[in-house]
N, C-alpha and C positions, 0 to 999 in steps of 0.2 A: 424572494430572497432573502436568505440569515443575514441577522446583525452581523457585521465585524465586533472582534474585542475589542478594537482601538478604532478610536476616531480619525479621520483622514489628517489629522495634528499628530499623530502617533499617541495620543492620551492611550493608556489604558484601561477599558472599560470594564473587565472582566478578567478572572482568570479560571483556567481549568486545571484541575489538582488532580487529574487522572492519569498525568505523566504518558510518557511513551515515547517511543523512539519513531524517526524517521515520516513526521506529519506531511498527509499529502492531503489539500482541500478538496472540496468536488467542486464542477465548475461553479455551478451555484454558490458557491460558498457554506452552503447548508451543514455539509458535515465534514471531519474531519477523515481520514485513516488512517491509524495508529498502532504502531507494534510495541507488544507490551512482554515483557517478561512473566510470564504464568508456568514455571514448571517447563520452559521452551518457549518458544516465542510464538505467538500469534497476533494476527491481525482483529482490530477492533474497530467499530464506526462507532464516532463521537458527533451527537448532533451538539450543532451550535448555533446559537442556543439550545435546550435549556442545560447542556453537557451531560446528557444521559450519554452512556456507554455499553455498545450491544456488541457481542463477540459478532465476527464477520467470517475467520477461516478456524480450521479446526488443528494447525500449527501442526505438529511442535517447531517445524523453526521456518517459519513466514515474517515475510518484512517487505517492506520499500513498495510500497502498492501506487501505483499510476494507475489515474481515471481517465477512460474514454469520455471525448468532449461532448458527448451528450447525458453523462455520467451514471448510463444506463449500466456500465462493466467496468471491474479492475483488470488490469495484470498484476501480478505482484511476485516475487522472488521465493522461492521454497528448496528447501533442502532434505525434503521428507523420501526423498527415492535416490538417498546417498551423494549427489552433486546439487549444485544450488541450478535450478533452471528457473523459466517462467510458468506459470499456472494461471488460467482467467475463471474469473468466477462473476454471474451477475449481483450487480448492487441487491437486487429482491430476493438473491436465493438462489438455491439450486446449486448445483456440484461443481466443483472445484476441478478441474480439467487441464492437462497439460497445454501449455499452447504449441509448443514443437517438439521435437524429440531430444532427449536428453545429448548433449555434449558427447562423441565419442573419447575426446581428450581430455573429460572433465573439468576444462576449464567453465568456472560459475559463471552464467546468465543473469544479469539484472536488469529490469527495464527502470531506462530514466524519464524519456517522456512520449507521447503519444497523440499524435494529432493525424484525424481523417485517416488514412487506411497505413499509415507509417507507425511503426511502433520502434522505438530507438531503444538500443540495450549497449552495453557495456558487457565486455567479456572480459573474468579474471583469470589469469593464470594462475593454478596451484603451486607454482614451484618460485613466481616471481611476485606475486599477487598485484600484479597489472593486466 
């Protein structure tokens, strides 16, 4: 199991200067998935520690990754096909594949939690943003 960047009392033990949006830690806390602006957003894996940053998705508009409980796959939001939808990818590599068909109404779908066989997501209307 990886070391936490802070102890139980909340004292910071280290800081990772790579930055990133919407961090999501792996179940074993060995990695964090972060979205970085790199000519568009792409997801990166940050190894905790030593702070090694590795590209995970190809972008250009990928963010909000949710880990499967066993840490072997992630679901993430992407707008690569025009509307925000969810794609899945194995953590050890492979293809980035659509999880479900894009919505006809163009409402964006963003994953929020994944437990067992249940994946929760929010659906945002482009007219109300809710």
